[in-house]
C-alpha positions as CSV (number, residue, x, y, z in Angstrom):
1,X,97.2,88.8,102.8
2,X,94.5,91.4,103.0
3,X,94.8,94.6,100.9
4,X,92.7,97.7,101.8
5,X,92.6,100.8,99.7
6,X,91.5,104.0,101.4
7,X,90.7,107.1,99.3
8,X,90.3,110.5,100.9
9,X,89.1,113.4,98.7
10,X,90.2,111.6,95.6
11,X,88.9,109.2,93.0
12,X,91.0,106.8,91.0
13,X,90.4,105.0,87.8
14,X,90.0,101.2,87.6
15,X,93.4,100.7,85.9
16,X,95.1,102.6,88.8
17,X,93.3,100.4,91.3
18,X,94.4,97.3,89.5
19,X,98.0,98.6,89.3
20,X,98.1,99.4,93.0
21,X,96.7,96.0,93.9
22,X,99.2,94.2,91.7
23,X,102.2,96.1,93.0
24,X,101.2,95.4,96.6
25,X,100.6,91.7,96.0
26,X,104.1,91.5,94.5
27,X,105.5,92.6,97.9
28,X,104.8,89.1,99.2
29,X,107.8,87.7,97.2
30,X,110.2,89.4,99.7
31,X,109.1,87.0,102.5
32,X,107.8,89.6,104.9
33,X,104.9,87.4,106.0
34,X,102.4,90.2,105.3
35,X,99.1,89.9,107.0
36,X,97.4,93.3,106.3
37,X,98.3,96.1,103.9
38,X,96.6,99.5,103.8
39,X,97.2,102.0,101.1
40,X,95.8,105.5,101.8
41,X,95.7,108.1,99.0
42,X,94.8,111.7,100.0
43,X,94.4,114.8,97.8
44,X,96.5,117.7,99.2
45,X,96.6,120.9,97.2
46,X,97.8,120.1,93.7
47,X,99.3,116.8,94.6
48,X,98.7,113.6,96.5
49,X,100.0,111.9,99.6
50,X,100.3,108.1,99.4
51,X,100.8,106.1,102.7
52,X,101.6,102.4,102.7
53,X,101.0,100.6,106.0
54,X,102.2,97.0,106.2
55,X,101.4,94.7,109.1
56,X,103.8,91.8,109.0
57,X,104.1,88.9,111.3
58,X,106.4,90.6,113.8
59,X,106.8,94.2,112.5
60,X,104.8,97.1,111.1
61,X,106.0,99.4,108.4
62,X,104.7,102.9,107.4
63,X,105.9,104.7,104.4
64,X,104.6,108.1,103.2
65,X,105.4,109.9,100.0
66,X,104.1,113.2,98.5
67,X,103.9,114.0,94.8
68,X,101.8,114.8,91.7
69,X,101.1,111.4,90.2
70,X,99.7,108.4,92.1
71,X,101.3,105.7,90.0
72,X,104.8,107.2,90.4
73,X,104.2,107.5,94.2
74,X,103.2,103.8,94.3
75,X,106.3,102.8,92.4
76,X,108.6,104.8,94.7
77,X,107.0,103.4,97.8
78,X,107.2,99.7,96.6
79,X,110.8,100.2,95.5
80,X,111.6,101.5,99.0
81,X,110.1,98.4,100.6
82,X,112.2,96.2,98.2
83,X,115.4,97.6,99.6
């Protein structure tokens, strides 16, 4: 599985990068046969937009969430994928 992190008008700290990578790699336990994962983080006003694009063997998924804290947005998006 390939994980790509795209940052637009935002900088993240190393621990945030590591956290995002770890959470995304944990998605493989759901048996989705993930091939490519792209996480896009954009700065918008006072908050952020986090998009998670998953390319699985036979399906593609896109989840987008807006909020104020990047880590919380990642947790929410990964939890939605777990359902």
